[in-house]
C-alpha positions in Angstrom: 77.6 153.4 217.8 78.6 154.7 214.4 81.4 153.0 212.5 83.7 156.1 212.8 83.2 156.3 216.6 83.8 152.5 216.9 87.1 152.8 215.0 88.2 155.8 217.0 87.4 154.0 220.3 89.4 151.0 219.3 92.4 153.1 218.1 92.4 155.1 221.4 92.3 151.9 223.5 95.0 150.3 221.5 97.2 153.5 221.8 96.8 153.5 225.6 97.7 149.8 225.9 100.7 150.3 223.7 101.9 153.3 225.6 101.6 151.5 228.9 103.5 148.6 227.5 106.3 150.8 226.2 106.5 152.6 229.6 107.0 149.3 231.5 109.7 148.3 229.1 111.5 151.6 229.4 111.4 151.4 233.3 112.8 147.9 233.4 115.6 148.8 231.0 116.4 151.8 233.1 116.7 149.7 236.3 119.1 147.3 234.5 121.2 150.1 233.2 121.6 151.8 236.7 122.5 148.4 238.3 125.2 147.8 235.7 126.7 151.3 236.3 126.7 150.8 240.1 128.6 147.5 239.7 131.3 149.1 237.6 131.7 152.1 240.0 132.1 149.7 243.0 134.7 147.6 241.2 136.9 150.7 240.4 136.6 152.0 243.9 135.1 155.2 242.8 133.6 157.2 245.7 131.5 159.4 243.6 127.9 158.5 243.1 126.8 158.3 239.6 123.9 160.6 238.8 122.0 159.2 235.9 119.3 160.9 234.0 117.0 159.0 231.7 114.9 160.5 229.0 111.9 158.5 228.2 110.4 159.1 224.8 106.7 158.4 224.9 105.7 156.7 221.7 102.1 156.1 220.9 101.5 153.3 218.5 98.0 152.5 217.3 97.3 148.9 216.2 94.3 148.9 214.0 92.0 145.9 214.5 92.0 143.5 211.6 89.1 144.5 209.4 87.3 142.0 207.1 85.8 143.6 204.0 84.3 142.1 200.9 84.0 138.9 202.8 81.7 137.1 200.5 83.1 133.9 198.9 83.7 135.4 195.5 85.9 138.1 197.1 88.3 135.7 198.8 90.8 136.2 196.1 93.8 134.2 197.3 91.8 131.0 197.6 90.8 131.3 194.0 94.2 132.3 192.6 96.6 130.4 190.5 100.0 131.4 189.2 99.9 132.9 185.7 102.4 132.2 183.0 101.4 135.2 180.9 101.8 137.9 183.5 105.1 138.8 185.0 104.1 139.1 188.6 101.4 138.3 191.0 98.6 135.7 191.1 95.7 135.7 188.7 92.2 134.6 189.8 90.9 131.4 188.2 87.9 133.2 186.7 90.1 135.5 184.6 90.3 134.3 180.9 93.7 132.8 180.0 93.9 135.0 176.9 92.4 138.4 176.1 89.5 138.6 173.7 88.6 141.7 171.7 85.2 143.3 172.0 84.4 144.0 168.4 81.1 145.7 168.6 78.4 146.8 171.0 74.6 147.1 171.1 73.4 149.9 173.4 69.7 149.6 174.3 68.1 152.5 176.3 64.6 152.1 177.5 64.0 155.4 179.3 60.5 156.5 178.2 61.3 160.0 179.4 58.4 161.6 181.3 56.7 158.3 182.2 57.7 156.4 185.3 57.4 152.6 185.3 54.2 151.3 187.1 56.1 149.1 189.6 58.5 151.8 190.8 57.5 154.5 193.4 59.7 157.5 192.9 60.8 159.7 195.8 60.9 163.5 195.5 63.4 164.7 194.6 64.9 161.7 192.9 67.8 160.9 190.6 67.1 161.9 187.0 70.4 162.4 185.3 71.4 159.8 182.6 75.0 159.9 181.3 75.4 163.1 183.3 72.6 164.8 181.3 69.2 166.0 182.6 66.8 163.9 180.7 64.2 166.5 179.8 63.5 165.6 176.1 67.2 164.7 175.5 66.9 161.1 174.6 69.1 161.3 171.5 71.8 163.3 173.4 71.9 160.7 176.2 72.3 157.9 173.6 75.2 159.8 171.9 76.9 160.5 175.2 76.7 156.8 176.3 78.2 155.9 172.9 81.1 158.3 173.5 81.7 157.0 177.0 82.1 153.5 175.7 84.3 154.7 172.9 86.6 156.1 175.5 87.1 152.5 176.8 87.3 150.7 173.5 87.7 153.2 170.6 88.1 150.5 168.0 84.8 148.8 168.6 81.7 149.5 166.4 78.7 150.9 168.4 75.0 151.0 167.6 72.4 152.6 169.8 68.7 151.9 170.0 66.5 154.3 171.9 63.2 153.0 173.3 63.1 150.1 170.8 60.7 147.4 170.0 61.4 143.7 170.3 61.9 143.5 166.5 64.4 146.4 166.5 66.4 144.7 169.2 66.4 141.4 167.3 67.7 143.1 164.2 70.3 145.0 166.2 71.6 141.9 168.0 71.8 139.6 164.9 73.6 142.4 163.0 76.1 142.9 165.8 76.9 139.1 166.0 77.3 138.9 162.2 79.7 141.9 162.3 81.7 140.6 165.3 82.0 137.1 164.0 84.0 135.2 166.7 84.8 138.4 168.8 82.9 139.4 171.9 79.7 141.5 171.6 78.7 144.0 174.3 75.0 144.3 175.1 74.2 147.3 177.3 70.6 147.5 178.6 69.2 150.5 180.5 65.8 149.7 181.8 65.0 152.8 183.9 61.8 153.6 182.0 60.3 150.1 182.0 59.1 147.6 184.7 61.6 145.4 186.5 62.7 142.1 184.9 60.3 139.2 185.6 61.0 136.1 187.6 60.8 134.1 184.3 63.8 136.0 183.0 62.2 138.7 180.8 63.2 142.2 180.2 60.8 144.9 178.9 60.7 146.9 175.7 58.0 148.8 173.9 55.4 148.3 171.1 55.5 150.6 168.1 53.0 153.1 169.5 54.6 153.1 173.0 51.3 152.2 174.6 52.4 148.8 176.0 55.4 147.2 177.5 56.5 144.1 175.6 58.5 141.3 177.4 61.7 139.9 175.8 62.8 136.5 177.1 66.5 136.2 178.0 66.6 133.0 176.0 65.7 134.9 172.8 68.4 137.5 173.5 70.9 134.8 174.1 70.1 133.1 170.9 70.5 136.3 168.9 73.8 137.4 170.5 75.2 133.9 170.9 78.7 133.7 172.4 81.1 135.2 173.4 79.2 138.1 174.8 79.3 140.5 177.7 76.0 142.0 179.2 75.5 145.1 181.3 72.1 145.3 182.9 71.4 148.7 184.5 68.0 148.3 186.0 66.3 147.4 189.2 66.1 143.7 190.2 68.9 143.0 187.7 69.8 139.9 189.6 66.6 138.3 188.1 68.4 138.4 184.7 71.5 136.8 186.2 69.4 134.0 187.7 67.7 133.4 184.3 71.0 133.1 182.6 72.2 130.6 185.2 69.1 128.5 184.7 69.5 128.7 180.9 73.1 127.4 181.3 72.0 124.6 183.5 69.3 123.5 181.1 71.6 123.6 178.1 74.3 121.6 180.0 71.8 118.9 181.2 70.3 118.5 177.7 73.6 118.1 175.9 75.9 115.1 176.3 79.2 117.1 176.4 80.2 120.3 178.0 78.4 123.4 176.6 79.8 126.1 178.9 79.1 129.5 177.3 81.6 132.3 177.3 79.3 134.9 178.9 80.1 137.8 181.2 77.2 139.4 183.2 77.4 142.7 185.0 74.2 143.5 187.0 73.5 146.7 188.8 71.9 145.1 191.8 70.5 141.8 193.2 67.1 140.3 192.4 65.4 141.8 195.4 67.0 145.2 195.2 66.1 148.5 193.5 68.3 151.2 192.0 69.3 154.1 194.3 67.0 157.2 193.8 68.9 159.8 195.8 69.1 163.1 193.9 72.8 163.4 194.7 73.6 160.4 192.4 72.9 160.0 188.7 70.0 157.7 187.9 72.5 155.4 186.0 75.0 155.3 188.9 76.1 151.7 187.8 76.8 152.8 184.2 78.6 155.9 185.5 80.9 153.8 187.7 81.7 151.6 184.7 82.1 154.2 182.0 83.2 157.3 183.9 84.8 155.9 187.1 87.1 158.9 187.8 84.3 161.4 187.6 82.3 159.3 190.0 85.2 158.9 192.4 85.8 162.7 192.4 82.2 163.5 193.2 81.5 160.8 195.7 
């Protein structure tokens, strides 16, 4: 049975039960009322018989069944909430930083390789092609500029730098320059890997060589050493959960190897889990995850 049919069936059953219950209550109240009036008439010696008319208003009340949504442990907000001294009202989740930190600059890396599909992805026909709401036919520069503008709408004071189909050396220079510029502020690293293979189980993302004839792996440990901390990562690619797992292992290794606490201030946003692929339906843009982050109103209005 479809979800809509199931909900409609439950609402209908609940409405019938509620109506019957209300009907029984109305009948009992009517009997009590008639009895009280007859007692008063007999005491006053009135010979006339009281004719009473009752109007029963049928009320249909639907009690929706309690629905449990977002039931994974990380979504159980109230168990993970503590009172906040900085906010005027409400409870604040424990994971939320106690103080806000400015994102000073961003590195936007797009590996699209337009016209060449990755070897480990089987495309459906027709499939999603739009990037940043732009048809990607020979429009790589336009897509990069549009992504830049979308992020500027969220943080206009940050400094943005875009790399299109870069090599490992170009990404290294970009990341080290962004960290030097940001100093102690947070650095945003956005990675679009729609034109390269999926991340590996060893925690590697893919870039290009200078002649664009080979895919070159970039270990997450190297990326972390360039950007340092604090940082926020956005990984819009299939099997993005692989990268999250690699960061967790990296954190565990660094914690076990050091005597004190070495918890890194790192925020990871991944498009899907390690075993999942990005949606390919033509009704969605290819970068549906990025679109939800940077243009949420447009996504909500369309879908």
